[in-house]
N, C-alpha and C positions, 0 to 999 in steps of 0.2 A: 744385868741379866734380864732377858725377855721373859715375861710371864708365860708359862706353858698353858696349853689348852687341849681339849679333846679334838683330835683330828678325825674328820669324817670323809675325807677324800684325798687322793694322791698319796705319795710316799710319807711314811711316818718318820719324822726327824726327832730323835730323842731329846735334843736340846730345846726343841720347840713344842713338842707334844708329849702328853702323858703316854708312857709306854710300859707295857707289861713285859717283864723279863721272864722268859720261859726257860729257866735254867735246866729243868729236867728234860724238856724236849730238845734243848740244844745239846745236852750230853748224849741223848739217844741218837740224834743226828750225827754227831761226831763219831759215835760208835759204829753206826751204819756205814759212814764214809770210810773209816779206818779198815773195816772188813770188806770193803768194795761191794757193799749192798746199796743199791740205788732205790730211791723211794719217791713217791709223789704225795702231795697233800690235796685232798678234795674237801672243800668247804665253801660255804656261801661267800658272796662278795663282802669285802670290808671286814673280814674277821681276823686279819693278821697274818695271812699266808706269806705275803711278800716281806713283811716286817720280820717274820720268823727266819726266812731264808737269808735276809740281809744280816741278821744277828748271827746266824750259823756261819755265814761266809766270813765274818770278822773273826770268829773264834777259830775257824779252819786256817785262816791266814796266819794267825798267831802260832799255829802248829806247823807252819811251813808249806801249806798247800797253796797252789795258785788257783784262784777261784774266778770263774766267769759267771756273772749273773746277767741274764737277759730275759726279756719278756717276748715270747713269740706270738702273743695274741694278735698283733698287727699283721701277721703272716699267714692267716687262716687259709687264704686262697693261693698261696705261693707254691710253686713246685719245690721239690726237695733241693734241686740244683740252685734255684734262685735264693732259697732260704739260706743255704750254706754260703753262697757267694756274698750275700748281704751281711751275714753274721761274721764270716771269717775272711772276707775278701781283702780287708786291710791288714791282715796278719802278714808280717814279713819275717823271713829268716826263722821260721818255725815249722816244724813238721806236725801235721794234724792227722791222726789216724782215726778213721771211722770204721766201726765194726758193726755188721748186722748180726742180730741174734737168730 
């Protein structure tokens, strides 16, 4: 087994890096998704936002949800059309419905 260490950049990999399990926050996230409440997290860089969402995604998959995790930071200047084409263009035999609020 590889010795774990504190990760300071890139994705946090539990088998390689020390990782905080945020059980209460995961439970809150599951509750929000179960009740179709959508949410965002605003926090400084390198504070665990992506790690949290990856942990939440794993728990949601265990409950039977199909989860898609993506980072749209690289699409800051993209048009909506090109963003969706890049994100979903390779999707085949699936219906994707987009709703405007």
